[in-house]
C-alpha positions, 0 to 999 in steps of 0.5 A, spaced: 500 500 500 502 507 498 497 510 504 496 508 511 491 511 516 490 510 523 485 512 527 485 513 535 493 513 534 496 514 541 501 520 540 507 517 544 506 511 540 506 515 534 512 519 536 516 513 539 515 507 535 510 508 529 514 514 525 520 510 526 518 503 523 514 507 517 520 511 516 524 505 515 519 502 510 519 509 506 513 512 509 513 519 511 507 521 516 503 526 520 498 526 526 492 530 528 491 530 535 484 530 537 485 535 543 490 537 548 486 533 553 485 527 549 492 525 546 490 521 541 488 522 534 489 520 526 495 519 523 496 518 515 503 516 512 504 516 505 510 513 501 515 518 500 518 515 493 511 516 490 508 522 493 510 529 495 506 533 500 503 539 497 498 542 503 495 540 509 489 542 513 486 539 519 479 540 522 476 539 529 469 538 529 467 542 535 471 548 532 468 547 525 461 547 528 462 553 532 466 557 526 463 556 520 459 561 517 455 556 513 453 552 519 449 558 522 442 555 521 445 548 523 447 551 529 441 555 531 436 548 529 441 544 534 441 549 539 433 548 540 435 541 543 440 542 548 443 535 549 444 535 541 448 541 541 452 540 547 454 533 544 456 536 538 460 541 541 464 537 545 466 532 540 473 531 539 473 528 532 478 530 528 479 530 520 486 531 516 486 533 509 493 531 505 494 534 498 499 529 495 502 529 488 
């Protein structure tokens, strides 16, 4: 495979073991941590001899839901049910976008 994605990846494991092993097999990788209080996240590795990293963009769901202008209507509707709004607002879900050439 040329690409690998790891969910729920522990930051210590990523830094101490996974990155070293993947580098030995010709892969470069990056990790998006969910939050400062949750030291895990998503790690993506790509084969260095096949791809060049052009751009990165990381998103956390709770920040995106609070800041995206086009979601104003969605925020207003979900605030009518406080449990739903609170649940969505506290999510530590992370998204990585990597542009490769």
